[in-house]
N, C-alpha and C positions, 0 to 999 in steps of 0.2 A: 504494500500500500504506500503510495507516495504522500508527501507532506500535505498536498491539497486535499486528498481524500481523507487523511487523518483529521484535518481541521474540520471538514464537513461532517464526518461521523461525530466528532466531539461536540460540535455546535448542535447537531440534531439531538444527540443524547441529552445534552444540557437543557435544551428547550423542552424536551419531554419530561425529564426526571428532576430537573432543578438541582438542588444540592445533593441529591442521591446519585447523580450521574457518574461521579467518580467511583462510587461503590459498585454501581452496575457494571462499569467497564472492568473493574477489578474482578468481579464475579465471572464475567465472560472470559477474562484472561485465565482464571483458575480452571474453568471448564475446558478450555482449549488445551491447557497443559495436561490435565487429567486424561484427555482423549488422545494425547500424543501429537497434537497439532502445534508444533513449535512456532512456525511462521505466523499462524493466526494469533497465537498467544502474544507474540511480539507486537503484532499490529494493535491488539487491544491494549497492550502496555503503552504504546505510543499515543493511543486515543486518551488513555487515562492521564498521561503527562500533559497532553494538550488541554484537557478539561481543568487540570490543576492550574495551568498557566492562565486560563480564562478567568478562573475564580479569583486569582490573585492571592496575596498573603492572607493568612488568617488574622482577623481582627478581633480583639476581644479584650 
């Protein structure tokens, strides 16, 4: 998955799931790892990182 696709997936996931989007991407990553789909797991990891960047630093 290229950077543009990663950003599109991240944006769509964040739009649908809001603050839970990063957790959703992490779950998908774990499912892919468990199924032996290494490349797809790496793609989900990249989506997760992109979501983290969109959210910005934790404020509190």
